[in-house]
Wavefront OBJ file of the C-alpha trace (Angstrom):
o trace
v -3.023 -22.664 -10.610
v -2.960 -18.455 -11.680
v 0.664 -17.350 -11.125
v 1.404 -15.289 -8.288
v 3.034 -11.665 -8.194
v 4.212 -9.007 -6.051
v 5.140 -5.587 -7.368
v 8.020 -3.211 -6.234
v 7.875 -0.117 -5.558
v 8.757 1.458 -8.886
v 5.587 -0.410 -10.661
v 3.414 0.779 -7.885
v 5.012 4.891 -7.865
v 3.978 4.279 -11.836
v 0.211 3.250 -11.003
v 0.165 5.759 -8.128
v 1.453 9.048 -10.051
v 0.737 8.352 -13.835
v 4.183 9.121 -14.349
v 6.010 8.708 -16.342
v 3.122 8.468 -19.007
v 4.858 5.540 -21.172
v 6.192 3.839 -18.328
v 2.595 4.237 -16.168
v 0.731 2.352 -19.831
v 3.325 -0.243 -19.787
v 2.607 -0.905 -16.142
v -1.177 -0.942 -16.683
v -0.875 -2.831 -20.091
v 0.855 -5.585 -18.989
v -0.139 -5.890 -15.444
v -3.628 -6.037 -17.259
v -2.698 -9.019 -19.282
v -1.548 -10.699 -15.974
v -4.813 -10.019 -14.314
v -6.932 -11.040 -17.249
v -5.407 -14.771 -17.611
v -6.400 -15.178 -13.585
v -2.803 -14.339 -12.370
v -2.815 -12.268 -8.833
v -0.574 -9.389 -8.433
v -0.212 -8.040 -4.655
v 1.929 -5.055 -3.238
v 3.908 -5.404 0.522
v 3.394 -3.146 3.290
v 6.822 -2.311 2.139
v 6.257 -0.875 -0.927
v 3.078 0.741 -0.262
v 5.022 2.862 2.679
v 7.571 3.737 -0.081
v 5.139 4.717 -2.737
v 3.493 7.108 -0.429
v 6.588 8.287 0.375
v 7.862 8.644 -2.959
v 3.853 9.894 -4.301
v 4.940 12.645 -1.729
v 8.457 13.944 -1.814
v 8.973 13.117 -6.175
v 6.221 13.869 -7.225
v 4.675 16.375 -5.366
v 1.270 14.873 -4.238
v 0.282 15.588 -1.109
v -0.539 13.291 1.812
v -4.279 13.409 0.597
v -3.399 13.233 -3.070
v -0.807 10.040 -2.025
v -3.642 7.826 0.538
v -6.145 8.447 -2.504
v -3.899 7.486 -5.435
v -2.217 4.294 -3.224
v -6.512 3.587 -2.409
v -7.597 4.006 -6.018
v -4.584 1.270 -7.553
v -5.265 -0.791 -4.656
v -8.691 -1.026 -4.980
v -8.181 -1.497 -9.100
v -8.751 -4.818 -9.352
v -4.936 -4.666 -11.244
v -2.591 -4.604 -7.817
v -4.873 -5.501 -4.120
v -3.069 -5.372 -0.722
v -0.760 -8.234 0.053
v -2.412 -8.327 3.650
v -6.502 -7.561 2.393
v -9.032 -5.307 3.155
v -7.408 -4.236 6.719
v -4.995 -2.279 4.828
v -7.043 -0.411 3.233
v -9.275 0.161 6.323
v -5.465 1.139 7.449
v -4.925 3.515 4.555
v -7.999 5.298 4.854
v -7.979 5.990 8.582
v -6.873 9.517 9.838
v -6.240 11.503 13.061
v -3.834 9.749 15.641
v -1.187 7.088 14.375
v 0.015 7.886 11.440
v -0.207 5.588 8.041
v 3.460 4.062 8.352
v 2.307 3.069 11.974
v -0.620 1.799 10.508
v 1.205 -0.421 7.880
v 3.709 -1.602 10.552
v 1.010 -3.037 13.097
v -1.082 -4.487 10.413
v 2.031 -6.070 9.457
v 2.673 -7.375 12.602
v -1.282 -8.474 13.414
v -0.645 -10.899 10.129
v 1.458 -12.589 11.554
v -0.610 -12.379 14.829
v 1.688 -11.204 16.682
v 1.536 -7.521 19.150
v 3.185 -4.374 18.280
v 4.891 -2.695 20.827
v 5.835 1.140 20.962
v 6.428 4.246 22.867
v 4.767 6.093 21.104
v 1.045 7.097 22.701
v -0.766 7.572 19.257
v 0.513 4.195 17.589
v -0.572 2.245 21.234
v -3.665 3.190 20.268
v -4.102 0.831 17.140
v -5.565 -2.319 17.962
v -3.412 -4.449 18.749
v -0.297 -2.174 20.049
v 0.389 -1.530 23.244
v 2.611 0.728 24.837
v 6.103 -1.103 26.171
l 1 2 3 4 5 6 7 8 9 10 11 12 13 14 15 16 17 18 19 20 21 22 23 24 25 26 27 28 29 30 31 32 33 34 35 36 37 38 39 40 41 42 43 44 45 46 47 48 49 50 51 52 53 54 55 56 57 58 59 60 61 62 63 64 65 66 67 68 69 70 71 72 73 74 75 76 77 78 79 80 81 82 83 84 85 86 87 88 89 90 91 92 93 94 95 96 97 98 99 100 101 102 103 104 105 106 107 108 109 110 111 112 113 114 115 116 117 118 119 120 121 122 123 124 125 126 127 128 129 130 131
């Protein structure tokens, strides 16, 4: 039976930014070994959201660069989104609600909950409604 792992923000940020180079190389090498032996490595919505902010604020990536980096990593085969394809779709959506709002709504949807919000843009996300 495969082992299942969830990465934290420090790992995902290394993979997204490639910084520092030695930390990036270590993460790639170690995760590649896990995946090659059949283990599963995932990132939660919270880790994805934190990494999105960290890439922008600590590594000076633009919003688009951070999104593209996350998308690349989460489709690389090393780390998958815990909530699956719906997270990749949320990350690719533009306009209206922001990435964090989409990740919040996605997390609730996984639990079959309706997201209640006062934000009119977030209320447009399927499964969300104005309070």
